[in-house]
N, CA, C and O atoms as CSV, one atom per row, in Angstrom:
chain,resi,resn,atom,element,x,y,z
A,1,MET,N,N,244.308,89.529,-36.552
A,1,MET,CA,C,244.670,89.376,-35.099
A,1,MET,C,C,246.212,89.084,-35.087
A,1,MET,O,O,246.771,88.354,-35.905
A,2,LEU,N,N,246.746,89.658,-34.194
A,2,LEU,CA,C,248.094,89.627,-33.849
A,2,LEU,C,C,248.462,88.259,-33.106
A,2,LEU,O,O,247.675,87.658,-32.374
A,3,ASN,N,N,249.742,87.860,-33.391
A,3,ASN,CA,C,250.087,86.614,-32.927
A,3,ASN,C,C,250.094,86.637,-31.268
A,3,ASN,O,O,249.790,85.660,-30.584
A,4,LYS,N,N,250.400,87.617,-30.870
A,4,LYS,CA,C,250.385,87.769,-29.187
A,4,LYS,C,C,248.897,87.480,-28.757
A,4,LYS,O,O,248.630,86.679,-27.861
A,5,GLU,N,N,248.048,88.114,-29.387
A,5,GLU,CA,C,246.687,87.849,-29.077
A,5,GLU,C,C,246.222,86.437,-29.358
A,5,GLU,O,O,245.375,86.002,-28.578
A,6,ILE,N,N,246.542,85.811,-30.130
A,6,ILE,CA,C,246.448,84.476,-30.535
A,6,ILE,C,C,246.971,83.455,-29.612
A,6,ILE,O,O,246.319,82.513,-29.162
A,7,THR,N,N,248.274,83.739,-29.357
A,7,THR,CA,C,248.938,82.783,-28.511
A,7,THR,C,C,248.238,82.885,-27.116
A,7,THR,O,O,248.119,81.899,-26.388
A,8,GLU,N,N,247.779,84.138,-26.781
A,8,GLU,CA,C,247.288,84.152,-25.331
A,8,GLU,C,C,245.923,83.564,-25.419
A,8,GLU,O,O,245.426,83.234,-24.342
A,9,LYS,N,N,245.282,83.387,-26.409
A,9,LYS,CA,C,244.152,82.715,-26.394
A,9,LYS,C,C,244.474,81.094,-26.572
A,9,LYS,O,O,243.777,80.266,-25.985
A,10,ILE,N,N,245.326,80.796,-27.228
A,10,ILE,CA,C,245.682,79.394,-27.068
A,10,ILE,C,C,245.940,78.806,-25.907
A,10,ILE,O,O,245.381,77.795,-25.483
A,11,ILE,N,N,246.810,79.442,-25.363
A,11,ILE,CA,C,247.407,79.062,-23.837
A,11,ILE,C,C,246.234,79.167,-22.841
A,11,ILE,O,O,246.107,78.361,-21.919
A,12,GLY,N,N,245.331,80.249,-23.071
A,12,GLY,CA,C,244.208,80.234,-22.162
A,12,GLY,C,C,243.397,78.847,-22.360
A,12,GLY,O,O,243.131,78.134,-21.393
A,13,CYS,N,N,243.066,78.555,-23.533
A,13,CYS,CA,C,242.322,77.360,-23.985
A,13,CYS,C,C,243.061,76.039,-23.257
A,13,CYS,O,O,242.507,75.185,-22.564
A,14,ALA,N,N,244.326,76.120,-23.583
A,14,ALA,CA,C,245.004,74.765,-23.038
A,14,ALA,C,C,244.891,74.822,-21.464
A,14,ALA,O,O,244.634,73.745,-20.927
A,15,TYR,N,N,245.036,75.855,-20.702
A,15,TYR,CA,C,244.715,75.764,-19.280
A,15,TYR,C,C,243.277,75.307,-18.892
A,15,TYR,O,O,243.000,74.657,-17.883
A,16,THR,N,N,242.457,75.715,-19.781
A,16,THR,CA,C,241.067,75.472,-19.742
A,16,THR,C,C,240.902,74.093,-19.738
A,16,THR,O,O,240.304,73.472,-18.860
A,17,VAL,N,N,241.463,73.587,-20.777
A,17,VAL,CA,C,241.378,71.982,-20.908
A,17,VAL,C,C,242.103,71.385,-19.725
A,17,VAL,O,O,241.577,70.607,-18.929
A,18,TYR,N,N,243.274,71.785,-19.674
A,18,TYR,CA,C,243.920,70.954,-18.194
A,18,TYR,C,C,243.125,71.033,-16.971
A,18,TYR,O,O,243.022,70.069,-16.214
A,19,ASN,N,N,242.582,72.116,-16.768
A,19,ASN,CA,C,241.867,72.249,-15.599
A,19,ASN,C,C,240.567,71.529,-15.584
A,19,ASN,O,O,240.014,71.326,-14.503
A,20,LYS,N,N,240.085,71.162,-16.599
A,20,LYS,CA,C,238.915,70.426,-16.633
A,20,LYS,C,C,239.362,68.836,-16.596
A,20,LYS,O,O,238.803,68.046,-15.835
A,21,MET,N,N,240.437,68.440,-17.503
A,21,MET,CA,C,240.754,67.185,-17.673
A,21,MET,C,C,241.731,66.669,-16.830
A,21,MET,O,O,241.682,65.474,-16.538
A,22,GLY,N,N,242.682,67.441,-16.358
A,22,GLY,CA,C,243.830,66.775,-15.512
A,22,GLY,C,C,244.761,66.221,-16.527
A,22,GLY,O,O,244.779,66.464,-17.734
A,23,TYR,N,N,245.653,65.315,-15.732
A,23,TYR,CA,C,246.738,64.678,-16.531
A,23,TYR,C,C,246.460,63.123,-16.650
A,23,TYR,O,O,245.872,62.465,-15.791
A,24,GLY,N,N,246.985,62.617,-17.880
A,24,GLY,CA,C,246.841,61.301,-17.976
A,24,GLY,C,C,246.085,60.929,-19.065
A,24,GLY,O,O,245.865,59.718,-19.083
A,25,PHE,N,N,245.607,61.559,-19.989
A,25,PHE,CA,C,244.822,61.277,-21.250
A,25,PHE,C,C,245.863,61.203,-22.349
A,25,PHE,O,O,246.933,61.801,-22.233
A,26,TYR,N,N,245.537,60.413,-23.506
A,26,TYR,CA,C,246.204,60.556,-24.838
A,26,TYR,C,C,246.114,61.732,-25.141
A,26,TYR,O,O,245.279,62.507,-24.674
A,27,GLU,N,N,247.147,62.059,-26.134
A,27,GLU,CA,C,247.184,63.305,-26.895
A,27,GLU,C,C,245.954,63.611,-27.646
A,27,GLU,O,O,245.427,64.720,-27.558
A,28,THR,N,N,245.504,62.717,-28.342
A,28,THR,CA,C,244.353,62.841,-28.994
A,28,THR,C,C,243.107,63.282,-28.305
A,28,THR,O,O,242.270,63.933,-28.930
A,29,VAL,N,N,242.926,62.948,-26.981
A,29,VAL,CA,C,242.059,63.502,-26.349
A,29,VAL,C,C,242.026,64.836,-25.908
A,29,VAL,O,O,240.982,65.470,-25.756
A,30,TYR,N,N,243.252,65.307,-25.684
A,30,TYR,CA,C,243.624,66.582,-25.499
A,30,TYR,C,C,243.531,67.566,-26.642
A,30,TYR,O,O,243.179,68.740,-26.526
A,31,GLU,N,N,243.898,66.938,-27.797
A,31,GLU,CA,C,243.584,67.600,-29.088
A,31,GLU,C,C,242.125,67.986,-29.333
A,31,GLU,O,O,241.736,69.122,-29.603
A,32,LYS,N,N,241.422,66.967,-29.213
A,32,LYS,CA,C,239.825,67.173,-29.390
A,32,LYS,C,C,239.434,68.276,-28.357
A,32,LYS,O,O,238.880,69.300,-28.755
A,33,CYS,N,N,239.685,68.101,-27.173
A,33,CYS,CA,C,239.029,69.086,-26.099
A,33,CYS,C,C,239.807,70.440,-26.338
A,33,CYS,O,O,239.252,71.443,-25.889
A,34,LEU,N,N,241.115,70.618,-27.036
A,34,LEU,CA,C,241.403,72.018,-27.151
A,34,LEU,C,C,240.962,72.445,-28.507
A,34,LEU,O,O,240.962,73.656,-28.727
A,35,LEU,N,N,240.549,71.552,-29.539
A,35,LEU,CA,C,239.777,72.236,-30.580
A,35,LEU,C,C,238.546,73.029,-30.264
A,35,LEU,O,O,238.196,74.128,-30.695
A,36,ILE,N,N,237.849,72.047,-29.232
A,36,ILE,CA,C,236.737,72.729,-28.739
A,36,ILE,C,C,236.688,73.915,-28.223
A,36,ILE,O,O,235.832,74.729,-28.569
A,37,GLU,N,N,237.531,74.144,-27.397
A,37,GLU,CA,C,238.054,75.425,-26.665
A,37,GLU,C,C,238.486,76.497,-27.656
A,37,GLU,O,O,238.016,77.632,-27.581
A,38,LEU,N,N,239.413,76.137,-28.625
A,38,LEU,CA,C,239.867,77.132,-29.562
A,38,LEU,C,C,238.753,77.769,-30.472
A,38,LEU,O,O,238.712,78.942,-30.842
A,39,ARG,N,N,237.941,76.860,-30.732
A,39,ARG,CA,C,236.697,77.259,-31.839
A,39,ARG,C,C,235.739,78.037,-30.803
A,39,ARG,O,O,235.226,79.073,-31.226
A,40,LYS,N,N,235.497,77.698,-29.697
A,40,LYS,CA,C,234.682,78.567,-28.521
A,40,LYS,C,C,235.321,80.115,-28.309
A,40,LYS,O,O,234.693,81.139,-28.043
A,41,ALA,N,N,236.582,79.977,-28.487
A,41,ALA,CA,C,237.273,81.390,-28.446
A,41,ALA,C,C,237.365,82.080,-29.834
A,41,ALA,O,O,238.077,83.073,-29.984
A,42,GLY,N,N,236.626,81.538,-30.860
A,42,GLY,CA,C,236.640,82.271,-32.193
A,42,GLY,C,C,237.765,82.142,-33.038
A,42,GLY,O,O,237.997,82.981,-33.909
A,43,LEU,N,N,238.595,80.997,-32.817
A,43,LEU,CA,C,239.575,80.895,-33.683
A,43,LEU,C,C,239.399,79.929,-34.814
A,43,LEU,O,O,238.724,78.907,-34.689
A,44,SER,N,N,240.038,80.278,-35.961
A,44,SER,CA,C,240.043,79.252,-37.027
A,44,SER,C,C,241.069,78.233,-36.860
A,44,SER,O,O,242.244,78.560,-36.690
A,45,VAL,N,N,240.641,76.842,-36.903
A,45,VAL,CA,C,241.671,75.881,-36.684
A,45,VAL,C,C,241.453,74.684,-37.511
A,45,VAL,O,O,240.333,74.272,-37.811
A,46,GLU,N,N,242.617,74.115,-37.885
A,46,GLU,CA,C,242.780,72.966,-38.711
A,46,GLU,C,C,243.450,71.895,-37.940
A,46,GLU,O,O,244.558,72.074,-37.434
A,47,ALA,N,N,242.716,70.649,-37.829
A,47,ALA,CA,C,243.321,69.482,-37.123
A,47,ALA,C,C,243.995,68.431,-38.082
A,47,ALA,O,O,243.382,68.012,-39.064
A,48,GLN,N,N,245.278,68.011,-37.776
A,48,GLN,CA,C,245.691,66.761,-38.296
A,48,GLN,C,C,245.980,67.152,-39.866
A,48,GLN,O,O,245.566,66.410,-40.757
A,49,LYS,N,N,246.617,68.200,-40.122
A,49,LYS,CA,C,246.871,68.766,-41.353
A,49,LYS,C,C,247.998,68.070,-41.892
A,49,LYS,O,O,249.064,68.100,-41.276
A,50,ALA,N,N,247.880,67.394,-43.057
A,50,ALA,CA,C,249.144,66.908,-43.851
A,50,ALA,C,C,249.935,68.184,-44.328
A,50,ALA,O,O,249.398,69.188,-44.794
A,51,ILE,N,N,251.162,68.020,-44.162
A,51,ILE,CA,C,252.313,68.757,-44.529
A,51,ILE,C,C,253.292,68.066,-45.368
A,51,ILE,O,O,253.750,67.010,-44.931
A,52,THR,N,N,253.682,68.496,-46.503
A,52,THR,CA,C,254.659,67.824,-47.478
A,52,THR,C,C,256.006,68.744,-47.228
A,52,THR,O,O,256.051,69.968,-47.101
A,53,VAL,N,N,257.056,67.823,-47.198
A,53,VAL,CA,C,258.355,68.226,-46.828
A,53,VAL,C,C,258.994,68.116,-48.074
A,53,VAL,O,O,258.970,67.055,-48.698
A,54,CYS,N,N,259.670,69.314,-48.568
A,54,CYS,CA,C,260.460,69.357,-49.861
A,54,CYS,C,C,261.973,69.693,-49.684
A,54,CYS,O,O,262.327,70.556,-48.881
A,55,TYR,N,N,262.749,69.079,-50.356
A,55,TYR,CA,C,264.306,69.375,-50.617
A,55,TYR,C,C,264.525,69.698,-52.033
A,55,TYR,O,O,264.219,68.986,-52.989
A,56,ASP,N,N,265.094,70.859,-52.061
A,56,ASP,CA,C,265.522,71.280,-53.422
A,56,ASP,C,C,264.452,71.167,-54.491
A,56,ASP,O,O,264.807,70.995,-55.657
A,57,GLY,N,N,263.102,71.257,-54.161
A,57,GLY,CA,C,262.089,71.131,-55.229
A,57,GLY,C,C,261.379,69.666,-55.132
A,57,GLY,O,O,260.270,69.359,-55.571
A,58,ASP,N,N,262.251,68.901,-54.488
A,58,ASP,CA,C,261.598,67.555,-54.595
A,58,ASP,C,C,260.838,67.020,-53.157
A,58,ASP,O,O,261.419,67.211,-52.088
A,59,VAL,N,N,259.505,66.339,-53.192
A,59,VAL,CA,C,259.154,65.870,-52.095
A,59,VAL,C,C,259.942,64.980,-51.465
A,59,VAL,O,O,260.408,64.075,-52.156
A,60,VAL,N,N,260.246,65.026,-50.135
A,60,VAL,CA,C,260.947,63.869,-49.544
A,60,VAL,C,C,260.291,63.369,-48.335
A,60,VAL,O,O,260.880,62.503,-47.689
A,61,GLY,N,N,259.237,63.765,-47.971
A,61,GLY,CA,C,258.448,63.275,-46.868
A,61,GLY,C,C,257.065,63.945,-46.654
A,61,GLY,O,O,256.467,64.674,-47.446
A,62,GLU,N,N,256.716,63.579,-45.526
A,62,GLU,CA,C,255.136,64.393,-45.177
A,62,GLU,C,C,255.085,64.049,-43.658
A,62,GLU,O,O,255.569,63.031,-43.163
A,63,PHE,N,N,254.484,64.959,-43.040
A,63,PHE,CA,C,254.137,64.838,-41.694
A,63,PHE,C,C,252.698,65.242,-41.361
A,63,PHE,O,O,252.080,65.732,-42.305
A,64,ILE,N,N,252.100,65.138,-40.292
A,64,ILE,CA,C,250.695,65.698,-39.706
A,64,ILE,C,C,251.014,66.749,-38.784
A,64,ILE,O,O,251.643,66.376,-37.794
A,65,ALA,N,N,250.770,67.832,-38.852
A,65,ALA,CA,C,250.714,68.994,-37.737
A,65,ALA,C,C,249.510,68.777,-36.901
A,65,ALA,O,O,248.419,68.810,-37.469
A,66,ASP,N,N,249.566,68.557,-35.607
A,66,ASP,CA,C,248.442,68.558,-34.640
A,66,ASP,C,C,247.321,69.446,-35.155
A,66,ASP,O,O,246.275,69.103,-35.705
A,67,ILE,N,N,247.754,70.634,-34.865
A,67,ILE,CA,C,246.745,71.578,-35.107
A,67,ILE,C,C,247.264,73.013,-35.750
A,67,ILE,O,O,248.300,73.440,-35.239
A,68,ILE,N,N,246.767,73.689,-36.641
A,68,ILE,CA,C,247.304,74.932,-37.313
A,68,ILE,C,C,246.078,75.941,-36.858
A,68,ILE,O,O,244.905,75.742,-37.171
A,69,VAL,N,N,246.531,77.033,-36.084
A,69,VAL,CA,C,245.544,78.027,-35.790
A,69,VAL,C,C,245.756,79.202,-36.542
A,69,VAL,O,O,246.895,79.615,-36.765
A,70,GLU,N,N,244.638,79.827,-36.990
A,70,GLU,CA,C,244.600,80.954,-37.902
A,70,GLU,C,C,245.628,80.869,-39.093
A,70,GLU,O,O,246.210,81.872,-39.507
A,71,ASP,N,N,245.798,79.728,-39.568
A,71,ASP,CA,C,246.586,79.586,-40.533
A,71,ASP,C,C,248.093,80.294,-40.378
A,71,ASP,O,O,248.743,80.597,-41.379
A,72,GLU,N,N,248.582,80.527,-39.016
A,72,GLU,CA,C,249.723,81.327,-38.641
A,72,GLU,C,C,250.559,80.455,-37.750
A,72,GLU,O,O,251.778,80.414,-37.915
A,73,ILE,N,N,249.938,79.726,-36.772
A,73,ILE,CA,C,250.621,79.022,-35.608
A,73,ILE,C,C,250.453,77.631,-35.544
A,73,ILE,O,O,249.299,77.202,-35.561
A,74,VAL,N,N,251.424,76.823,-35.471
A,74,VAL,CA,C,251.486,75.219,-35.687
A,74,VAL,C,C,251.475,74.946,-34.173
A,74,VAL,O,O,252.330,75.450,-33.444
A,75,LEU,N,N,250.549,74.184,-33.728
A,75,LEU,CA,C,250.584,73.714,-32.410
A,75,LEU,C,C,251.026,72.185,-32.320
A,75,LEU,O,O,250.446,71.419,-33.089
A,76,GLU,N,N,251.979,71.666,-31.473
A,76,GLU,CA,C,252.321,70.329,-31.253
A,76,GLU,C,C,252.129,70.012,-30.021
A,76,GLU,O,O,252.776,70.537,-29.114
A,77,LEU,N,N,251.230,69.128,-29.829
A,77,LEU,CA,C,250.702,68.592,-28.412
A,77,LEU,C,C,251.379,67.283,-28.077
A,77,LEU,O,O,251.489,66.298,-28.807
A,78,LYS,N,N,251.866,67.472,-26.691
A,78,LYS,CA,C,252.285,66.262,-25.938
A,78,LYS,C,C,251.485,65.977,-24.664
A,78,LYS,O,O,250.799,66.845,-24.124
A,79,SER,N,N,251.598,64.761,-24.219
A,79,SER,CA,C,251.144,64.315,-23.033
A,79,SER,C,C,252.222,63.378,-22.179
A,79,SER,O,O,252.105,62.182,-21.913
A,80,VAL,N,N,253.188,64.181,-21.868
A,80,VAL,CA,C,254.248,63.396,-21.255
A,80,VAL,C,C,254.708,63.823,-19.811
A,80,VAL,O,O,254.360,64.959,-19.490
A,81,SER,N,N,255.318,63.218,-19.032
A,81,SER,CA,C,255.792,63.598,-17.797
A,81,SER,C,C,256.663,64.918,-17.941
A,81,SER,O,O,256.536,65.766,-17.058
A,82,HIS,N,N,257.544,65.152,-18.997
A,82,HIS,CA,C,258.633,66.115,-19.254
A,82,HIS,C,C,258.830,66.016,-20.696
A,82,HIS,O,O,258.880,65.055,-21.465
A,83,LEU,N,N,258.933,67.351,-20.855
A,83,LEU,CA,C,259.348,67.696,-22.435
A,83,LEU,C,C,260.769,67.446,-22.733
A,83,LEU,O,O,261.622,67.854,-21.946
A,84,ILE,N,N,261.071,66.853,-23.728
A,84,ILE,CA,C,262.623,66.859,-24.155
A,84,ILE,C,C,263.107,67.652,-25.222
A,84,ILE,O,O,262.260,68.195,-25.932
A,85,LYS,N,N,264.388,67.836,-25.490
A,85,LYS,CA,C,264.873,68.807,-26.537
A,85,LYS,C,C,264.327,68.192,-28.018
A,85,LYS,O,O,264.027,68.988,-28.908
A,86,ALA,N,N,264.245,67.125,-28.175
A,86,ALA,CA,C,263.543,66.399,-29.486
A,86,ALA,C,C,262.241,66.805,-29.761
A,86,ALA,O,O,261.868,66.893,-30.931
A,87,HIS,N,N,261.335,67.122,-28.620
A,87,HIS,CA,C,259.898,67.615,-28.792
A,87,HIS,C,C,260.178,69.221,-29.497
A,87,HIS,O,O,259.438,69.571,-30.417
A,88,GLU,N,N,261.005,69.922,-29.131
A,88,GLU,CA,C,261.102,71.225,-29.670
A,88,GLU,C,C,261.855,71.304,-30.960
A,88,GLU,O,O,261.537,72.166,-31.779
A,89,VAL,N,N,262.795,70.497,-31.193
A,89,VAL,CA,C,263.278,70.422,-32.369
A,89,VAL,C,C,262.303,69.934,-33.481
A,89,VAL,O,O,262.372,70.439,-34.602
A,90,GLN,N,N,261.392,68.959,-33.191
A,90,GLN,CA,C,260.281,68.650,-34.086
A,90,GLN,C,C,259.539,69.583,-34.450
A,90,GLN,O,O,259.175,69.595,-35.626
A,91,LEU,N,N,259.090,70.664,-33.510
A,91,LEU,CA,C,258.276,71.737,-33.701
A,91,LEU,C,C,258.960,72.780,-34.652
A,91,LEU,O,O,258.312,73.418,-35.481
A,92,VAL,N,N,260.342,72.912,-34.473
A,92,VAL,CA,C,261.004,73.635,-35.355
A,92,VAL,C,C,261.177,73.394,-36.844
A,92,VAL,O,O,261.242,74.225,-37.750
A,93,ASN,N,N,261.244,71.946,-36.898
A,93,ASN,CA,C,261.225,71.452,-38.156
A,93,ASN,C,C,259.844,71.564,-38.998
A,93,ASN,O,O,259.777,71.787,-40.207
A,94,TYR,N,N,258.873,71.385,-38.205
A,94,TYR,CA,C,257.503,71.615,-38.676
A,94,TYR,C,C,257.470,73.227,-39.068
A,94,TYR,O,O,256.926,73.532,-40.130
A,95,LEU,N,N,257.990,74.169,-38.308
A,95,LEU,CA,C,257.894,75.623,-38.793
A,95,LEU,C,C,258.434,75.798,-40.232
A,95,LEU,O,O,257.831,76.294,-41.183
A,96,VAL,N,N,259.835,75.235,-40.204
A,96,VAL,CA,C,260.534,75.260,-41.622
A,96,VAL,C,C,259.826,74.681,-42.723
A,96,VAL,O,O,259.927,75.179,-43.844
A,97,ALA,N,N,258.952,73.434,-42.453
A,97,ALA,CA,C,258.386,72.659,-43.427
A,97,ALA,C,C,257.009,73.515,-43.856
A,97,ALA,O,O,256.611,73.433,-45.018
A,98,THR,N,N,256.470,74.140,-43.113
A,98,THR,CA,C,255.142,74.698,-43.448
A,98,THR,C,C,255.202,76.287,-43.757
A,98,THR,O,O,254.272,77.000,-44.132
A,99,ASN,N,N,256.681,76.686,-43.473
A,99,ASN,CA,C,256.911,78.214,-43.714
A,99,ASN,C,C,255.846,79.125,-42.695
A,99,ASN,O,O,255.287,80.189,-42.964
A,100,LYS,N,N,255.779,78.354,-41.496
A,100,LYS,CA,C,254.776,79.195,-40.625
A,100,LYS,C,C,255.714,79.812,-39.593
A,100,LYS,O,O,256.707,79.208,-39.188
A,101,PRO,N,N,255.370,81.031,-39.181
A,101,PRO,CA,C,256.494,81.866,-38.336
A,101,PRO,C,C,256.533,81.676,-36.943
A,101,PRO,O,O,257.491,82.084,-36.285
A,102,LEU,N,N,255.405,80.989,-36.343
A,102,LEU,CA,C,255.459,80.773,-34.862
A,102,LEU,C,C,254.807,79.249,-34.658
A,102,LEU,O,O,253.856,78.914,-35.365
A,103,GLY,N,N,255.353,78.357,-33.675
A,103,GLY,CA,C,254.683,77.281,-33.212
A,103,GLY,C,C,254.834,77.339,-31.607
A,103,GLY,O,O,255.724,77.904,-30.971
A,104,LEU,N,N,253.799,76.651,-31.148
A,104,LEU,CA,C,253.787,76.314,-29.637
A,104,LEU,C,C,253.541,74.956,-29.517
A,104,LEU,O,O,252.663,74.299,-30.077
A,105,LEU,N,N,254.678,74.473,-28.479
A,105,LEU,CA,C,254.665,73.173,-28.049
A,105,LEU,C,C,253.899,73.210,-26.766
A,105,LEU,O,O,254.247,73.982,-25.872
A,106,LEU,N,N,252.768,72.332,-26.617
A,106,LEU,CA,C,252.136,72.418,-25.506
A,106,LEU,C,C,251.890,70.903,-24.732
A,106,LEU,O,O,251.133,70.017,-25.127
A,107,ASN,N,N,252.624,70.882,-23.699
A,107,ASN,CA,C,252.485,69.552,-23.026
A,107,ASN,C,C,251.456,69.595,-21.839
A,107,ASN,O,O,251.531,70.457,-20.964
A,108,PHE,N,N,250.522,68.649,-21.856
A,108,PHE,CA,C,249.622,68.370,-20.885
A,108,PHE,C,C,250.322,67.287,-19.942
A,108,PHE,O,O,250.111,66.078,-20.044
A,109,GLY,N,N,251.253,67.923,-18.933
A,109,GLY,CA,C,252.041,67.220,-18.232
A,109,GLY,C,C,251.638,66.694,-16.888
A,109,GLY,O,O,250.441,66.783,-16.612
A,110,GLU,N,N,252.418,66.181,-16.042
A,110,GLU,CA,C,251.656,65.604,-14.705
A,110,GLU,C,C,251.258,66.808,-13.798
A,110,GLU,O,O,250.261,66.705,-13.083
A,111,ASN,N,N,251.946,67.850,-13.805
A,111,ASN,CA,C,251.382,68.654,-12.694
A,111,ASN,C,C,251.022,70.242,-13.364
A,111,ASN,O,O,250.623,71.170,-12.661
A,112,LYS,N,N,251.255,70.347,-14.900
A,112,LYS,CA,C,250.906,71.630,-15.271
A,112,LYS,C,C,250.678,71.437,-16.625
A,112,LYS,O,O,250.715,70.297,-17.086
A,113,VAL,N,N,250.386,72.650,-17.503
A,113,VAL,CA,C,250.370,72.753,-18.870
A,113,VAL,C,C,251.888,73.311,-19.195
A,113,VAL,O,O,252.139,74.389,-18.655
A,114,GLU,N,N,252.654,72.889,-19.783
A,114,GLU,CA,C,254.135,73.597,-20.260
A,114,GLU,C,C,253.987,73.918,-21.550
A,114,GLU,O,O,253.583,73.105,-22.381
A,115,VAL,N,N,254.346,75.305,-21.863
A,115,VAL,CA,C,254.397,75.919,-23.172
A,115,VAL,C,C,255.703,76.281,-23.436
A,115,VAL,O,O,256.388,76.842,-22.581
A,116,LYS,N,N,256.165,75.978,-24.685
A,116,LYS,CA,C,257.391,76.261,-25.550
A,116,LYS,C,C,256.951,77.025,-26.547
A,116,LYS,O,O,256.116,76.486,-27.274
A,117,ARG,N,N,257.288,78.219,-26.825
A,117,ARG,CA,C,257.201,79.032,-27.988
A,117,ARG,C,C,258.258,78.930,-28.845
A,117,ARG,O,O,259.374,78.926,-28.327
A,118,LYS,N,N,258.167,78.839,-30.150
A,118,LYS,CA,C,259.331,78.553,-31.144
A,118,LYS,C,C,258.968,79.400,-32.506
A,118,LYS,O,O,258.039,79.190,-33.286
A,119,VAL,N,N,259.979,80.421,-32.558
A,119,VAL,CA,C,259.926,81.272,-33.885
A,119,VAL,C,C,260.607,80.606,-34.840
A,119,VAL,O,O,261.614,80.018,-34.447
A,120,LYS,N,N,260.292,80.523,-36.185
A,120,LYS,CA,C,261.162,80.259,-37.164
A,120,LYS,C,C,262.225,81.040,-37.527
A,120,LYS,O,O,262.104,82.240,-37.773
A,121,ASN,N,N,263.297,80.419,-37.579
A,121,ASN,CA,C,264.665,80.908,-37.883
A,121,ASN,C,C,264.627,81.314,-39.229
A,121,ASN,O,O,264.425,80.446,-40.079
A,122,LEU,N,N,264.801,82.596,-39.602
A,122,LEU,CA,C,264.776,83.121,-41.040
A,122,LEU,C,C,265.821,82.617,-41.892
A,122,LEU,O,O,265.723,82.469,-43.110
A,123,ASP,N,N,267.064,82.304,-41.014
A,123,ASP,CA,C,267.970,81.791,-41.894
A,123,ASP,C,C,267.884,80.435,-42.385
A,123,ASP,O,O,268.584,80.105,-43.341
A,124,ASN,N,N,266.950,79.459,-41.728
A,124,ASN,CA,C,266.865,78.270,-42.299
A,124,ASN,C,C,265.744,78.155,-43.097
A,124,ASN,O,O,265.320,77.002,-43.166
A,125,GLY,N,N,265.109,79.014,-43.741
A,125,GLY,CA,C,264.367,78.836,-44.715
A,125,GLY,C,C,263.125,79.833,-44.514
A,125,GLY,O,O,262.219,79.866,-45.347
């Protein structure tokens, strides 16, 4: 499946969740709802996946990816009034650490679902 098809399904699922749930829940609630919708859409998903961060071959940290879809796309979920640059930087760092080519930052915000698409910079790893 092409990344474009997958991202369209993901975004559609996020809008479905937002339309049903509205604003104001914790990220974990949106995550569980989104997992249901993604699976209903026929997508393979992994939630709360531990990712090891290495530097020069040494393990230097670990983080938890909210959702990985089709083993290709990292989803970082937020439930804040507005996204800030640090949220985008966090997603880019996750792409570098996972070696995944694409990430979506999904914010279940006050008035709408905000979507930011990030592509891994091949120069950074």
